[in-house]
C-alpha positions, 0 to 999 in steps of 0.5 A: 768040430762044429761046436769048437768053431762056434766057441773059437770064432766069437773069441777071436772076434772079441780079441780083435775088437779089444785089440782095436780098442787098445790101439785106438787109445795109443793112436789118440795119445800120439795125436794129442800133445804131450803136456808133461808133468805139472811143475810144483814151482814156477819162476815168473818174470814181469817185464812191465816197467815200460807200463809203470810211467805211462799208465795210472793203472796198477798194471804191475800189481794186477799181473802180480795178483793174477800170476799168484792166483794162477799158481794157487789155483793150480796148486803150485808155488811161484816166485815172481820178479820184476825186471829193471827197465830195458832188461829182458828175460826172454833168453832165460825163458828159452833156456828153461830157467824161467817158466813165464814172462809177462810182457806188454801186449802189442810189443814186437817180440821175437817169439821164436821158441816161444808161445803167446797166451791169450791177451789179458785185457788187451794189455799184457800177455804171458809167454812160455817156451814152445815145448812147455805145453803144460804151462802154456795150456794151463795158462790159457785155460786159466786166463779164459776162465778168469776173463769170464769169472764173476769176480774178474770185473771188480778186481779189474776195476780196483787195479785199473781205475785209480782216483784222486782221494781229495775228489772222491765221493764215498766208496766201498773200497780204497784200493785192491789191498783193503782186505789185507790192510783191514786184517793186519790192522785189526790184528794189531789194534790199528786203524786200517785207513791209517795204513792206507794213508801211509801206503798212498803217500809212500807208493800210491798203491804201486807194489813196484815203487822203489826209492832212491834210498832203497825203500821198496814196496807198498809201504816203502820199507828200508832193507833193514826193516824188511829183514827184521820183519821177515820180508822175502819178497818186497813186491808181495803185498801180503808181506809188505803190508804185514811188515809195515803194519808191525813197524807202525804198531811198534812205533806207536807203542814206543811213544806211549810214555812220550805223547800226551794222547793216542792222536799224538802217538800216531804223529810221533809214529809217523815221524819216526816211520819217515825219519827213523827212531834215532832222529826223533829221539834227538828231537825229543832230547833237544826239546827236553834240554830246552825246557820244551814239553815233548808230549805234543808233536807241534812243540817238536815241529817248533824246535826242528828248525834248530836241529839244522844248526851245528851248535846243537851238537855242543849240547851233548843230547843230539847223537846222530847229527844235524837234521833239517826235518822239513820233509818229516813235518810235511810227511806227518801233515800229509799222511794225517790229511789223507787219513782224515780224507779216507775216513770220510770216503770209507766211514767203516 
């Protein structure tokens, strides 16, 4: 009996220790919040229209960039939309159809059923649902890591410190989107600073820019062109710049047999980018009809005033109709001025 007790007592003791160890894990699990499974796809809304007209900083582009990076770092896909002015998605967030809503920091919000993230640069905060612990925890961890990341300062400067290109000295960059422009321009044999000049003229590097005619994004692409070049998200700088570069390249190639040289081809391409291929074709056809050499853009500029006269329709060479063209002439001149200036600011 004595030998058996020597064996049994340690065994019971060991069993009790193991049981206590296992129970301690259950106790810890009850105390810790249940983060739940990670979502493979996030739906995010930027409610930042109120910042667009009050700040020269590219705040919408900055937050779009950060949300994209957050999702990528967490191996999640994300859909980001921008609300119209005075439209709120907080009810959609509460109901679970939206995962994150980015709002200006400091606004008085009815945050019942919502959790507020660490502020980003004291300008914006990310809101999540009260029961979506996983997304809220991930967002706070990511924002804290981002604020202390070595690259965060340079990215912040690119988006927040805008400048006048006609007063700037030599710089290493023109915008937060230089890398995208360089990549797309190089792949097509274009000068990336020409893309930069078009974007500055079209949107001043604001991804949220929308014209009265429906042109959208950095390069202000019309809906038809956006569809033709596969744009699914006009806000996305990658998609918008790639499509705009492809359109510019197509237009540049189009006038190879019309323009006298590469410099003139760019002028025609810019004119068509602004007014459309059909309008520029009418101008070229009228020039030929009048015996004017169309190989130089200045000759087209000189006949454009005639395009506003309805008598040109009697020639049979003008298909679309009358065309004032003053905006297009100004557009070409302005973009070329910006291009020359950008070449001075960024020689490479």
